[in-house]
Backbone atoms as SQL, in Angstrom:
CREATE TABLE atoms (id INTEGER PRIMARY KEY, chain TEXT, resi INTEGER, resn TEXT, atom TEXT, x REAL, y REAL, z REAL);
INSERT INTO atoms VALUES
  (1, 'A', 1, 'MET', 'N', 0.809, -1.193, 0.000),
  (2, 'A', 1, 'MET', 'CA', 0.000, 0.000, 0.000),
  (3, 'A', 1, 'MET', 'C', 0.862, 1.271, 0.000),
  (4, 'A', 2, 'LYS', 'N', 2.105, 1.199, 0.491),
  (5, 'A', 2, 'LYS', 'CA', 2.967, 2.368, 0.471),
  (6, 'A', 2, 'LYS', 'C', 3.213, 2.837, -0.959),
  (7, 'A', 3, 'PHE', 'N', 3.346, 1.895, -1.869),
  (8, 'A', 3, 'PHE', 'CA', 3.576, 2.245, -3.265),
  (9, 'A', 3, 'PHE', 'C', 2.387, 3.030, -3.816),
  (10, 'A', 4, 'ASP', 'N', 1.187, 2.651, -3.468),
  (11, 'A', 4, 'ASP', 'CA', -0.023, 3.327, -3.929),
  (12, 'A', 4, 'ASP', 'C', -0.062, 4.771, -3.404),
  (13, 'A', 5, 'THR', 'N', 0.270, 5.008, -2.163),
  (14, 'A', 5, 'THR', 'CA', 0.294, 6.358, -1.593),
  (15, 'A', 5, 'THR', 'C', 1.378, 7.199, -2.259),
  (16, 'A', 6, 'TYR', 'N', 2.544, 6.621, -2.478),
  (17, 'A', 6, 'TYR', 'CA', 3.649, 7.311, -3.141),
  (18, 'A', 6, 'TYR', 'C', 3.247, 7.707, -4.566),
  (19, 'A', 7, 'THR', 'N', 2.643, 6.824, -5.294),
  (20, 'A', 7, 'THR', 'CA', 2.227, 7.105, -6.671),
  (21, 'A', 7, 'THR', 'C', 1.188, 8.220, -6.707),
  (22, 'A', 8, 'LYS', 'N', 0.219, 8.150, -5.821),
  (23, 'A', 8, 'LYS', 'CA', -0.809, 9.186, -5.772),
  (24, 'A', 8, 'LYS', 'C', -0.190, 10.551, -5.440),
  (25, 'A', 9, 'THR', 'N', 0.768, 10.589, -4.541),
  (26, 'A', 9, 'THR', 'CA', 1.425, 11.842, -4.160),
  (27, 'A', 9, 'THR', 'C', 2.187, 12.426, -5.349),
  (28, 'A', 10, 'VAL', 'N', 2.957, 11.606, -6.023),
  (29, 'A', 10, 'VAL', 'CA', 3.735, 12.077, -7.173),
  (30, 'A', 10, 'VAL', 'C', 2.812, 12.555, -8.283),
  (31, 'A', 11, 'LEU', 'N', 1.759, 11.818, -8.571),
  (32, 'A', 11, 'LEU', 'CA', 0.825, 12.225, -9.620),
  (33, 'A', 11, 'LEU', 'C', 0.087, 13.512, -9.245),
  (34, 'A', 12, 'THR', 'N', -0.208, 13.691, -7.979),
  (35, 'A', 12, 'THR', 'CA', -0.853, 14.920, -7.527),
  (36, 'A', 12, 'THR', 'C', 0.079, 16.111, -7.713),
  (37, 'A', 13, 'ILE', 'N', 1.336, 15.940, -7.366),
  (38, 'A', 13, 'ILE', 'CA', 2.324, 17.012, -7.549),
  (39, 'A', 13, 'ILE', 'C', 2.463, 17.345, -9.027),
  (40, 'A', 14, 'ILE', 'N', 2.525, 16.341, -9.880),
  (41, 'A', 14, 'ILE', 'CA', 2.621, 16.575, -11.330),
  (42, 'A', 14, 'ILE', 'C', 1.384, 17.322, -11.828),
  (43, 'A', 15, 'ALA', 'N', 0.202, 16.914, -11.359),
  (44, 'A', 15, 'ALA', 'CA', -1.038, 17.574, -11.777),
  (45, 'A', 15, 'ALA', 'C', -1.047, 19.038, -11.328),
  (46, 'A', 16, 'LEU', 'N', -0.613, 19.310, -10.113),
  (47, 'A', 16, 'LEU', 'CA', -0.570, 20.693, -9.621),
  (48, 'A', 16, 'LEU', 'C', 0.413, 21.538, -10.435),
  (49, 'A', 17, 'CYS', 'N', 1.533, 20.960, -10.789),
  (50, 'A', 17, 'CYS', 'CA', 2.512, 21.679, -11.616),
  (51, 'A', 17, 'CYS', 'C', 1.936, 21.978, -12.999),
  (52, 'A', 18, 'LEU', 'N', 1.228, 21.044, -13.583),
  (53, 'A', 18, 'LEU', 'CA', 0.604, 21.277, -14.880),
  (54, 'A', 18, 'LEU', 'C', -0.464, 22.370, -14.809),
  (55, 'A', 19, 'VAL', 'N', -1.245, 22.358, -13.752),
  (56, 'A', 19, 'VAL', 'CA', -2.244, 23.415, -13.569),
  (57, 'A', 19, 'VAL', 'C', -1.548, 24.759, -13.424),
  (58, 'A', 20, 'TRP', 'N', -0.486, 24.799, -12.640),
  (59, 'A', 20, 'TRP', 'CA', 0.260, 26.047, -12.462),
  (60, 'A', 20, 'TRP', 'C', 0.808, 26.561, -13.797),
  (61, 'A', 21, 'LEU', 'N', 1.349, 25.677, -14.639),
  (62, 'A', 21, 'LEU', 'CA', 1.866, 26.079, -15.937),
  (63, 'A', 21, 'LEU', 'C', 0.766, 26.666, -16.824),
  (64, 'A', 22, 'CYS', 'N', -0.443, 26.179, -16.660),
  (65, 'A', 22, 'CYS', 'CA', -1.556, 26.664, -17.476),
  (66, 'A', 22, 'CYS', 'C', -2.085, 28.013, -17.004),
  (67, 'A', 23, 'VAL', 'N', -2.085, 28.277, -15.718),
  (68, 'A', 23, 'VAL', 'CA', -2.731, 29.495, -15.210),
  (69, 'A', 23, 'VAL', 'C', -1.765, 30.590, -14.780),
  (70, 'A', 24, 'ARG', 'N', -0.474, 30.361, -14.803),
  (71, 'A', 24, 'ARG', 'CA', 0.451, 31.369, -14.284),
  (72, 'A', 24, 'ARG', 'C', 0.494, 32.640, -15.121),
  (73, 'A', 25, 'ASP', 'N', 0.201, 32.568, -16.424),
  (74, 'A', 25, 'ASP', 'CA', 0.247, 33.752, -17.273),
  (75, 'A', 25, 'ASP', 'C', -1.123, 34.369, -17.512),
  (76, 'A', 26, 'VAL', 'N', -2.153, 33.833, -16.875),
  (77, 'A', 26, 'VAL', 'CA', -3.490, 34.385, -17.033),
  (78, 'A', 26, 'VAL', 'C', -3.622, 35.612, -16.143),
  (79, 'A', 27, 'ASN', 'N', -4.090, 36.701, -16.728),
  (80, 'A', 27, 'ASN', 'CA', -4.276, 37.932, -15.983),
  (81, 'A', 27, 'ASN', 'C', -5.747, 38.023, -15.576),
  (82, 'A', 28, 'PHE', 'N', -6.018, 37.914, -14.287),
  (83, 'A', 28, 'PHE', 'CA', -7.381, 37.924, -13.790),
  (84, 'A', 28, 'PHE', 'C', -7.915, 39.333, -13.561),
  (85, 'A', 29, 'THR', 'N', -7.033, 40.327, -13.589),
  (86, 'A', 29, 'THR', 'CA', -7.471, 41.711, -13.428),
  (87, 'A', 29, 'THR', 'C', -7.366, 42.405, -14.779),
  (88, 'A', 30, 'PRO', 'N', -8.337, 43.217, -15.138),
  (89, 'A', 30, 'PRO', 'CA', -8.279, 43.901, -16.435),
  (90, 'A', 30, 'PRO', 'C', -7.169, 44.950, -16.436),
  (91, 'A', 31, 'THR', 'N', -6.522, 45.098, -17.583),
  (92, 'A', 31, 'THR', 'CA', -5.475, 46.094, -17.712),
  (93, 'A', 31, 'THR', 'C', -6.042, 47.329, -18.391),
  (94, 'A', 32, 'ALA', 'N', -5.502, 48.463, -18.037),
  (95, 'A', 32, 'ALA', 'CA', -5.961, 49.717, -18.636),
  (96, 'A', 32, 'ALA', 'C', -5.393, 49.844, -20.038),
  (97, 'A', 33, 'GLN', 'N', -6.212, 50.279, -20.960),
  (98, 'A', 33, 'GLN', 'CA', -5.786, 50.489, -22.333),
  (99, 'A', 33, 'GLN', 'C', -5.911, 51.971, -22.666),
  (100, 'A', 34, 'ALA', 'N', -4.844, 52.530, -23.200),
  (101, 'A', 34, 'ALA', 'CA', -4.892, 53.943, -23.583),
  (102, 'A', 34, 'ALA', 'C', -5.633, 54.090, -24.898),
  (103, 'A', 35, 'LYS', 'N', -6.317, 55.197, -25.048),
  (104, 'A', 35, 'LYS', 'CA', -7.018, 55.477, -26.296),
  (105, 'A', 35, 'LYS', 'C', -6.007, 55.907, -27.343),
  (106, 'A', 36, 'ALA', 'N', -6.176, 55.393, -28.559),
  (107, 'A', 36, 'ALA', 'CA', -5.267, 55.752, -29.649),
  (108, 'A', 36, 'ALA', 'C', -5.553, 57.158, -30.169),
  (109, 'A', 37, 'ALA', 'N', -6.785, 57.611, -30.063),
  (110, 'A', 37, 'ALA', 'CA', -7.139, 58.923, -30.587),
  (111, 'A', 37, 'ALA', 'C', -6.603, 60.031, -29.686),
  (112, 'A', 38, 'ALA', 'N', -6.072, 61.051, -30.284),
  (113, 'A', 38, 'ALA', 'CA', -5.631, 62.277, -29.604),
  (114, 'A', 38, 'ALA', 'C', -4.499, 62.044, -28.613),
  (115, 'A', 39, 'GLU', 'N', -3.709, 61.004, -28.807),
  (116, 'A', 39, 'GLU', 'CA', -2.580, 60.843, -27.912),
  (117, 'A', 39, 'GLU', 'C', -1.261, 61.178, -28.601),
  (118, 'A', 40, 'TRP', 'N', -1.302, 61.548, -29.862),
  (119, 'A', 40, 'TRP', 'CA', -0.094, 61.885, -30.610),
  (120, 'A', 40, 'TRP', 'C', -0.013, 63.387, -30.824),
  (121, 'A', 41, 'ARG', 'N', 1.189, 63.915, -30.643),
  (122, 'A', 41, 'ARG', 'CA', 1.436, 65.314, -30.944),
  (123, 'A', 41, 'ARG', 'C', 2.636, 65.391, -31.869),
  (124, 'A', 42, 'GLU', 'N', 2.514, 66.186, -32.904),
  (125, 'A', 42, 'GLU', 'CA', 3.647, 66.359, -33.809),
  (126, 'A', 42, 'GLU', 'C', 4.628, 67.352, -33.195),
  (127, 'A', 43, 'LEU', 'N', 5.908, 67.020, -33.251),
  (128, 'A', 43, 'LEU', 'CA', 6.950, 67.931, -32.766),
  (129, 'A', 43, 'LEU', 'C', 7.332, 68.842, -33.924),
  (130, 'A', 44, 'VAL', 'N', 7.124, 70.137, -33.748),
  (131, 'A', 44, 'VAL', 'CA', 7.325, 71.082, -34.841),
  (132, 'A', 44, 'VAL', 'C', 8.592, 71.921, -34.683),
  (133, 'A', 45, 'GLY', 'N', 9.215, 71.891, -33.533),
  (134, 'A', 45, 'GLY', 'CA', 10.424, 72.673, -33.341),
  (135, 'A', 45, 'GLY', 'C', 11.302, 72.114, -32.230),
  (136, 'A', 46, 'TYR', 'N', 12.580, 72.445, -32.305),
  (137, 'A', 46, 'TYR', 'CA', 13.503, 72.012, -31.260),
  (138, 'A', 46, 'TYR', 'C', 14.697, 72.956, -31.201),
  (139, 'A', 47, 'ARG', 'N', 15.356, 72.964, -30.043),
  (140, 'A', 47, 'ARG', 'CA', 16.606, 73.697, -29.837),
  (141, 'A', 47, 'ARG', 'C', 17.541, 72.785, -29.058),
  (142, 'A', 48, 'LEU', 'N', 18.802, 72.759, -29.437),
  (143, 'A', 48, 'LEU', 'CA', 19.829, 71.998, -28.721),
  (144, 'A', 48, 'LEU', 'C', 20.705, 72.980, -27.960),
  (145, 'A', 49, 'GLN', 'N', 20.991, 72.678, -26.703),
  (146, 'A', 49, 'GLN', 'CA', 21.826, 73.550, -25.878),
  (147, 'A', 49, 'GLN', 'C', 22.909, 72.711, -25.208),
  (148, 'A', 50, 'TRP', 'N', 24.140, 73.259, -25.129),
  (149, 'A', 50, 'TRP', 'CA', 25.232, 72.568, -24.455),
  (150, 'A', 50, 'TRP', 'C', 26.068, 73.573, -23.674),
  (151, 'A', 51, 'ASN', 'N', 26.360, 73.278, -22.419),
  (152, 'A', 51, 'ASN', 'CA', 27.185, 74.121, -21.567),
  (153, 'A', 51, 'ASN', 'C', 28.536, 73.427, -21.414),
  (154, 'A', 52, 'GLN', 'N', 29.577, 73.991, -22.049),
  (155, 'A', 52, 'GLN', 'CA', 30.896, 73.360, -22.024),
  (156, 'A', 52, 'GLN', 'C', 31.519, 73.378, -20.638),
  (157, 'A', 53, 'GLY', 'N', 31.263, 74.406, -19.884),
  (158, 'A', 53, 'GLY', 'CA', 31.855, 74.516, -18.549),
  (159, 'A', 53, 'GLY', 'C', 31.317, 73.463, -17.587),
  (160, 'A', 54, 'ARG', 'N', 30.036, 73.147, -17.695),
  (161, 'A', 54, 'ARG', 'CA', 29.421, 72.198, -16.769),
  (162, 'A', 54, 'ARG', 'C', 29.213, 70.813, -17.380),
  (163, 'A', 55, 'ASN', 'N', 29.481, 70.659, -18.683),
  (164, 'A', 55, 'ASN', 'CA', 29.284, 69.389, -19.398),
  (165, 'A', 55, 'ASN', 'C', 27.869, 68.842, -19.246),
  (166, 'A', 56, 'ILE', 'N', 26.903, 69.702, -19.433),
  (167, 'A', 56, 'ILE', 'CA', 25.505, 69.289, -19.443),
  (168, 'A', 56, 'ILE', 'C', 24.822, 69.975, -20.616),
  (169, 'A', 57, 'GLY', 'N', 23.713, 69.411, -21.007),
  (170, 'A', 57, 'GLY', 'CA', 22.985, 70.006, -22.115),
  (171, 'A', 57, 'GLY', 'C', 21.489, 69.820, -21.965),
  (172, 'A', 58, 'LYS', 'N', 20.766, 70.428, -22.908),
  (173, 'A', 58, 'LYS', 'CA', 19.312, 70.345, -22.937),
  (174, 'A', 58, 'LYS', 'C', 18.864, 70.215, -24.376),
  (175, 'A', 59, 'VAL', 'N', 17.787, 69.499, -24.543),
  (176, 'A', 59, 'VAL', 'CA', 17.076, 69.464, -25.810),
  (177, 'A', 59, 'VAL', 'C', 15.697, 70.046, -25.527),
  (178, 'A', 60, 'MET', 'N', 15.387, 71.170, -26.136),
  (179, 'A', 60, 'MET', 'CA', 14.094, 71.811, -25.966),
  (180, 'A', 60, 'MET', 'C', 13.202, 71.375, -27.121),
  (181, 'A', 61, 'LEU', 'N', 12.034, 70.799, -26.817),
  (182, 'A', 61, 'LEU', 'CA', 11.120, 70.291, -27.835),
  (183, 'A', 61, 'LEU', 'C', 9.814, 71.083, -27.811),
  (184, 'A', 62, 'GLN', 'N', 9.305, 71.383, -28.995),
  (185, 'A', 62, 'GLN', 'CA', 8.071, 72.152, -29.125),
  (186, 'A', 62, 'GLN', 'C', 7.028, 71.320, -29.871),
  (187, 'A', 63, 'PRO', 'N', 6.024, 70.784, -29.152),
  (188, 'A', 63, 'PRO', 'CA', 4.954, 70.059, -29.827),
  (189, 'A', 63, 'PRO', 'C', 3.920, 71.030, -30.396),
  (190, 'A', 64, 'ARG', 'N', 3.258, 70.602, -31.459),
  (191, 'A', 64, 'ARG', 'CA', 2.197, 71.433, -32.053),
  (192, 'A', 64, 'ARG', 'C', 1.061, 71.588, -31.049),
  (193, 'A', 65, 'GLY', 'N', 0.715, 72.830, -30.752),
  (194, 'A', 65, 'GLY', 'CA', -0.382, 73.101, -29.838),
  (195, 'A', 65, 'GLY', 'C', -0.073, 72.832, -28.380),
  (196, 'A', 66, 'GLY', 'N', 1.194, 72.711, -28.022),
  (197, 'A', 66, 'GLY', 'CA', 1.538, 72.438, -26.632),
  (198, 'A', 66, 'GLY', 'C', 2.697, 73.295, -26.157),
  (199, 'A', 67, 'ALA', 'N', 2.968, 73.203, -24.884),
  (200, 'A', 67, 'ALA', 'CA', 4.051, 73.985, -24.293),
  (201, 'A', 67, 'ALA', 'C', 5.395, 73.311, -24.534),
  (202, 'A', 68, 'GLU', 'N', 6.417, 74.123, -24.722),
  (203, 'A', 68, 'GLU', 'CA', 7.769, 73.615, -24.915),
  (204, 'A', 68, 'GLU', 'C', 8.235, 72.895, -23.652),
  (205, 'A', 69, 'PHE', 'N', 8.961, 71.798, -23.811),
  (206, 'A', 69, 'PHE', 'CA', 9.504, 71.077, -22.663),
  (207, 'A', 69, 'PHE', 'C', 10.936, 70.676, -22.974),
  (208, 'A', 70, 'SER', 'N', 11.688, 70.340, -21.925),
  (209, 'A', 70, 'SER', 'CA', 13.107, 70.046, -22.115),
  (210, 'A', 70, 'SER', 'C', 13.458, 68.636, -21.654),
  (211, 'A', 71, 'VAL', 'N', 14.521, 68.118, -22.263),
  (212, 'A', 71, 'VAL', 'CA', 15.106, 66.831, -21.887),
  (213, 'A', 71, 'VAL', 'C', 16.575, 67.112, -21.584),
  (214, 'A', 72, 'HIS', 'N', 17.044, 66.710, -20.426),
  (215, 'A', 72, 'HIS', 'CA', 18.431, 66.946, -20.046),
  (216, 'A', 72, 'HIS', 'C', 19.325, 65.845, -20.603),
  (217, 'A', 73, 'VAL', 'N', 20.502, 66.226, -21.096),
  (218, 'A', 73, 'VAL', 'CA', 21.479, 65.276, -21.629),
  (219, 'A', 73, 'VAL', 'C', 22.782, 65.445, -20.860),
  (220, 'A', 74, 'GLY', 'N', 23.532, 64.352, -20.745),
  (221, 'A', 74, 'GLY', 'CA', 24.747, 64.368, -19.943),
  (222, 'A', 74, 'GLY', 'C', 26.037, 64.221, -20.719),
  (223, 'A', 75, 'SER', 'N', 25.959, 64.116, -22.047),
  (224, 'A', 75, 'SER', 'CA', 27.189, 63.989, -22.832),
  (225, 'A', 75, 'SER', 'C', 26.960, 64.540, -24.227),
  (226, 'A', 76, 'LEU', 'N', 28.065, 64.881, -24.885),
  (227, 'A', 76, 'LEU', 'CA', 27.960, 65.350, -26.267),
  (228, 'A', 76, 'LEU', 'C', 27.476, 64.244, -27.191),
  (229, 'A', 77, 'ASN', 'N', 27.823, 62.997, -26.890),
  (230, 'A', 77, 'ASN', 'CA', 27.335, 61.883, -27.703),
  (231, 'A', 77, 'ASN', 'C', 25.817, 61.774, -27.627),
  (232, 'A', 78, 'GLU', 'N', 25.269, 61.952, -26.436),
  (233, 'A', 78, 'GLU', 'CA', 23.826, 61.906, -26.277),
  (234, 'A', 78, 'GLU', 'C', 23.163, 63.064, -27.028),
  (235, 'A', 79, 'LEU', 'N', 23.781, 64.245, -26.961),
  (236, 'A', 79, 'LEU', 'CA', 23.254, 65.395, -27.688),
  (237, 'A', 79, 'LEU', 'C', 23.313, 65.144, -29.193),
  (238, 'A', 80, 'GLY', 'N', 24.393, 64.507, -29.660),
  (239, 'A', 80, 'GLY', 'CA', 24.502, 64.160, -31.075),
  (240, 'A', 80, 'GLY', 'C', 23.444, 63.154, -31.501),
  (241, 'A', 81, 'GLY', 'N', 23.115, 62.221, -30.619),
  (242, 'A', 81, 'GLY', 'CA', 22.041, 61.266, -30.913),
  (243, 'A', 81, 'GLY', 'C', 20.706, 61.963, -31.067),
  (244, 'A', 82, 'TRP', 'N', 20.450, 62.929, -30.182),
  (245, 'A', 82, 'TRP', 'CA', 19.219, 63.718, -30.300),
  (246, 'A', 82, 'TRP', 'C', 19.206, 64.496, -31.610),
  (247, 'A', 83, 'ALA', 'N', 20.349, 65.068, -31.981),
  (248, 'A', 83, 'ALA', 'CA', 20.418, 65.837, -33.225),
  (249, 'A', 83, 'ALA', 'C', 20.102, 64.941, -34.424),
  (250, 'A', 84, 'ALA', 'N', 20.626, 63.724, -34.427),
  (251, 'A', 84, 'ALA', 'CA', 20.338, 62.787, -35.520),
  (252, 'A', 84, 'ALA', 'C', 18.860, 62.418, -35.546),
  (253, 'A', 85, 'LEU', 'N', 18.266, 62.178, -34.383),
  (254, 'A', 85, 'LEU', 'CA', 16.848, 61.835, -34.314),
  (255, 'A', 85, 'LEU', 'C', 15.978, 63.002, -34.772),
  (256, 'A', 86, 'LEU', 'N', 16.304, 64.199, -34.294),
  (257, 'A', 86, 'LEU', 'CA', 15.485, 65.367, -34.617),
  (258, 'A', 86, 'LEU', 'C', 15.636, 65.801, -36.065),
  (259, 'A', 87, 'ASN', 'N', 16.673, 65.332, -36.747),
  (260, 'A', 87, 'ASN', 'CA', 16.861, 65.636, -38.156),
  (261, 'A', 87, 'ASN', 'C', 15.833, 64.898, -39.016),
  (262, 'A', 88, 'GLN', 'N', 15.217, 63.862, -38.479),
  (263, 'A', 88, 'GLN', 'CA', 14.182, 63.111, -39.193),
  (264, 'A', 88, 'GLN', 'C', 12.883, 63.897, -39.125),
  (265, 'A', 89, 'ARG', 'N', 12.144, 63.921, -40.194),
  (266, 'A', 89, 'ARG', 'CA', 10.856, 64.618, -40.213),
  (267, 'A', 89, 'ARG', 'C', 9.813, 63.734, -40.839),
  (268, 'A', 90, 'PRO', 'N', 8.601, 63.778, -40.403),
  (269, 'A', 90, 'PRO', 'CA', 8.091, 64.426, -39.215),
  (270, 'A', 90, 'PRO', 'C', 8.362, 63.597, -37.969),
  (271, 'A', 91, 'LEU', 'N', 8.245, 64.220, -36.822),
  (272, 'A', 91, 'LEU', 'CA', 8.410, 63.575, -35.523),
  (273, 'A', 91, 'LEU', 'C', 7.100, 63.666, -34.755),
  (274, 'A', 92, 'TYR', 'N', 6.795, 62.612, -33.996),
  (275, 'A', 92, 'TYR', 'CA', 5.587, 62.588, -33.175),
  (276, 'A', 92, 'TYR', 'C', 5.955, 62.137, -31.776),
  (277, 'A', 93, 'GLN', 'N', 5.219, 62.633, -30.785),
  (278, 'A', 93, 'GLN', 'CA', 5.383, 62.196, -29.399),
  (279, 'A', 93, 'GLN', 'C', 4.030, 61.735, -28.886),
  (280, 'A', 94, 'ASN', 'N', 4.025, 60.580, -28.180),
  (281, 'A', 94, 'ASN', 'CA', 2.762, 60.137, -27.588),
  (282, 'A', 94, 'ASN', 'C', 2.711, 60.536, -26.122),
  (283, 'A', 95, 'THR', 'N', 1.604, 60.252, -25.475),
  (284, 'A', 95, 'THR', 'CA', 1.405, 60.711, -24.101),
  (285, 'A', 95, 'THR', 'C', 2.309, 60.008, -23.101),
  (286, 'A', 96, 'GLN', 'N', 2.908, 58.874, -23.479),
  (287, 'A', 96, 'GLN', 'CA', 3.849, 58.211, -22.580),
  (288, 'A', 96, 'GLN', 'C', 5.264, 58.769, -22.722),
  (289, 'A', 97, 'GLY', 'N', 5.468, 59.719, -23.654),
  (290, 'A', 97, 'GLY', 'CA', 6.775, 60.343, -23.807),
  (291, 'A', 97, 'GLY', 'C', 7.622, 59.772, -24.926),
  (292, 'A', 98, 'TRP', 'N', 7.170, 58.737, -25.608),
  (293, 'A', 98, 'TRP', 'CA', 7.936, 58.143, -26.713),
  (294, 'A', 98, 'TRP', 'C', 7.921, 59.072, -27.913),
  (295, 'A', 99, 'ILE', 'N', 9.056, 59.173, -28.577),
  (296, 'A', 99, 'ILE', 'CA', 9.165, 59.991, -29.782),
  (297, 'A', 99, 'ILE', 'C', 9.377, 59.056, -30.963),
  (298, 'A', 100, 'TYR', 'N', 8.579, 59.274, -32.002),
  (299, 'A', 100, 'TYR', 'CA', 8.605, 58.417, -33.187),
  (300, 'A', 100, 'TYR', 'C', 8.909, 59.243, -34.426),
  (301, 'A', 101, 'THR', 'N', 9.595, 58.627, -35.382),
  (302, 'A', 101, 'THR', 'CA', 9.829, 59.242, -36.678),
  (303, 'A', 101, 'THR', 'C', 8.929, 58.546, -37.682),
  (304, 'A', 102, 'GLY', 'N', 8.674, 59.222, -38.785),
  (305, 'A', 102, 'GLY', 'CA', 7.895, 58.590, -39.831),
  (306, 'A', 102, 'GLY', 'C', 6.828, 59.509, -40.383),
  (307, 'A', 103, 'PRO', 'N', 6.177, 59.061, -41.450),
  (308, 'A', 103, 'PRO', 'CA', 5.193, 59.917, -42.097),
  (309, 'A', 103, 'PRO', 'C', 3.918, 60.100, -41.301),
  (310, 'A', 104, 'GLU', 'N', 3.556, 59.149, -40.454),
  (311, 'A', 104, 'GLU', 'CA', 2.348, 59.288, -39.639),
  (312, 'A', 104, 'GLU', 'C', 2.469, 58.407, -38.418),
  (313, 'A', 105, 'PRO', 'N', 1.799, 58.747, -37.339),
  (314, 'A', 105, 'PRO', 'CA', 1.869, 57.926, -36.124),
  (315, 'A', 105, 'PRO', 'C', 1.215, 56.567, -36.357),
  (316, 'A', 106, 'VAL', 'N', 1.767, 55.583, -35.681),
  (317, 'A', 106, 'VAL', 'CA', 1.217, 54.229, -35.748),
  (318, 'A', 106, 'VAL', 'C', 0.605, 53.898, -34.396),
  (319, 'A', 107, 'GLY', 'N', 0.046, 52.699, -34.279),
  (320, 'A', 107, 'GLY', 'CA', -0.584, 52.288, -33.017),
  (321, 'A', 107, 'GLY', 'C', 0.410, 52.161, -31.892),
  (322, 'A', 108, 'ASN', 'N', -0.085, 51.761, -30.708),
  (323, 'A', 108, 'ASN', 'CA', 0.749, 51.640, -29.517),
  (324, 'A', 108, 'ASN', 'C', 1.810, 50.635, -29.778);
């Protein structure tokens, strides 16, 4: 009878592991979805600033219909990367802060 108890225990553990593998990635709570409409703003202007004495810089971005905002940079290489990105037209920014290049905004 010990063999029967051992077998049942092992099979139960295997069954529990299989159930866990099936349900571990299931999300039981709904996730929030952002609306695709009106979340894109076209970036229409920019200014690059660099302070040689302090080795810091800023990228000032101007979205269409919005207030200008800045992004701080810590190296000339980073400022050069921004310059290369901003050279692409048109540019769009979504509400999460991502900046995209291309002819029109795409989905999330």
